[in-house]
Residue, then its C-alpha position, 0 to 999 in steps of 0.5 A: m425781074t422777080y415775078d409775083k408768086n400769083d403771076l400778077s406781074y404778067w397781068l400788069a405787064l400785058l396791061k401796058a402793052p401797046g394796042v392791047g385794050p380790054v377787048t384784045f386782052l380778053a381775046l388773048l386770054n381766050h387764046y392763051s388762057t393766062p398772061r404768063a402763057i403769052f410771055e412764055t410763047a415765042p414772039q413770032q408765034v404771038a405775032s401770027c396768032g390772028i388777034r388784033g394788035a398781036a404784031a405790036l404785042a410781039g415786039y413789046l414781049r421782047k422788052a416789056d415795061w417791067p420797071s412800071v410793073e414793079k411800081d404797080l406792085a409797090w402801090r399794091d403793097l401800101p395799106g388799103n390797096h388791092i389789085l384784082t384780075l379778071h381771074d381773081p375770085a374777088y373780081p365782081a361777078q356783075l362786071r365780069e358779065i359785060a362784053d368788055p370787062p376791065p382785065i384788071l381793077f385797081v382798088h383802094g378801100n374794101p374790095a368786098v364792097l364791089t360784090t354788093p348789090q349796087l345802083a349807079l347814080v349819075g347826072s349833070r356836073n352842073p345840076s340845079a339845087a333841086g337836082r343836087e338835093i334829089a341825088h343826095d336824098f335818093a342815095r341816102h334812102l337807097c343805102g337804107a334799102g340795102l343798095t350800094v351807091t356807085s358813081g364817078l366822083a365827078l362834080g354835081v350829081d356824082a358828088a351829091s350821090h356819094q355824099g348822100a350815101l355817106d350821110g346815110e351811113g351806107l356803102t358807096v363806090a367811086v369809079m375813077g378815070t385816073g390812077l388811084d394815086r390822084v383824085y380828079p377833080a382835086r377838090h374831091r380829095d376829102l370826099a374820096h378819102r371818106i369813100a375809101q373808108c366806107g366803100a371803095l375807089v376803083s379804076e382800070f388805070a394803073p397808078g400814075t395815069p392822068p385824067l385824059a378825056e378818053h378815059f371817062p367814057r371807058r369809066n362809064r361802062i364800069i359804073s353801069g357794069l358794076s350795077l344792077g341798074t342806072l338812075v339818071v337824075e338830071a342830064a342834058l341831051a348831050s351828056g356823058s350820063l346818057i352814055t352811061a345809061r346807054l351802056a347800061a341798056e346794052q349790058g342788059r341792066e335796068v335804066f331809070a330816069i327822074p323827070g323834071s320841068i319841061h322848062n328845065p334843059l337838064a330834064r331833057g336827057c331824062h325825058s329822052l330816056i323815058r321815051l326810049g323805055a327807061k322807067l320813070v322814077e318818083n321814089i325809091q320804091d319805083i326802083l326797088e319794085e323793078l329790081g325785085p328779088m335782086v335786092s333785099d326787101v325794104t325793112h323800113n318805112t320808105v320816104l318818098c324823095s319827091g315828097e313835100n312839106s305840108g304848109a297846113e302842118l305849120n299852121l300857115d294862113d290862107n294867103s300863105l297856103k294859096l301862095l305855096d300852091c303857086v310855087d313850082f318845083a321848077p324856078t318860079s319868078i315873083d312876077a309869076l307868083v303875083e299873077r297866079s296868086g292875085l296877091t300884091p308884090e309886097q305880100v308875096s315877098s313877105m310870105l316867101l321869106v316866111l316860107e323860106l325860113h320854114n324850109i318849104v321853098e328856096s331861092a333860085s337864080g334870077g330871083c326865082y323860088t322853087r318848092r323844096v324837095k324833101g326826103 
C-alpha cells in the first residue's frame, strides 16, 4: 500500500471500518488525534480503549480495505473532485460545529462554495404548483441577496430550489445520500451537472454507495448543518423536511416556515413548525432580518415572493376584478367562484380564461383555479 502524503488514505480506511459512524469516528479522533495514529497503535490496545465499536475496529485494523481506499483516491484525482477531512482548513466551519459532523466530505464542484453563507430550502417531494413556484422564486431572490441555496436534490421542492438558484445566477449546494459517482433520482442528472458548474455536490458517502433509505436522514443533518437556517416551503406532518427542521433547531440554527391554506395537507407541517416557534415567512426580508449580520445587506429592491399581479394594472373590467377577488391562493372550484361572485358559470369560465392568459390565475387539479404567486 502506498500511503497518501497527506495521510488521507488513513482517513478513508477508517471511514470504511465496521461500526465506525460519525460519532465513533469523532471519539476516536479525540482519543488518538489522527487516523494514522490509530493504525499505528497495536490492535489489542485499540480494542481496550473504551470507545464504542473499538473491538470490531481492532479486527478491521489487521486487514483494512485498502483496495477500496485506492478507488476513492482515484476518484479524487478526476477533474472537479475533492475530498475534505474534518481537519482540513477547507472543511466548512458551520458544519464542523454540529454534534456529529461527517469526518469526510466528498465534493464535486467548487469546495469554496461550502464556506459561503447558506440557507437550506426543503419541502415536499410532491408539492403543489404554487409550492414549487414559491420554492423557485424564494431561491432566486435569496441568491440575489447573497445567500447560497442548499438542498437535497430530491424531487419537488428541492429541485425547484436548486433550479431557482441557477436561474438567478446564484450559488447552490446539493447534499446527496449516495456516492457522487451516481445521481439519485436519475432524472436529475442534468440538474446535478449544472449545480456542479455553479456550486457543489456534496456527500459523506464514498463513491459507489447506493441510495439506501437510511442514508437520507443522515444527509438531512448535513443540509441543516451547512446552513445558517432552514426554510420549509411545503411539508406534510410526516415528512423528512420536518426532520431537517428539527435537526436545524437542535444545531442552534434558525428555522423558517411558509404558511399555507388550512385546506392544504402540505401546509400542516409548516403550521406545526410555526406553532413550535419557527418564524413565519412571507417574503425574503423576513429571513434576512432574522439572520441579521450573518448575511450581507440586500443591495437590490426586494421583491416579495408572496406578491400578486394587480388586475387593475391590466385594465380588467369590474366583473373580472370581482371574480379575481374570489380566487384563493389555494385551489378554488368553479362552483365556489360562481357562488362567491354571483356571476353565471358561463361568465366565470370566460373570465378565467382571460385571467389565465394574463398569468394572474392558473388551473389546478380537479378543475380548480388558484391565484398565481409571483416573484
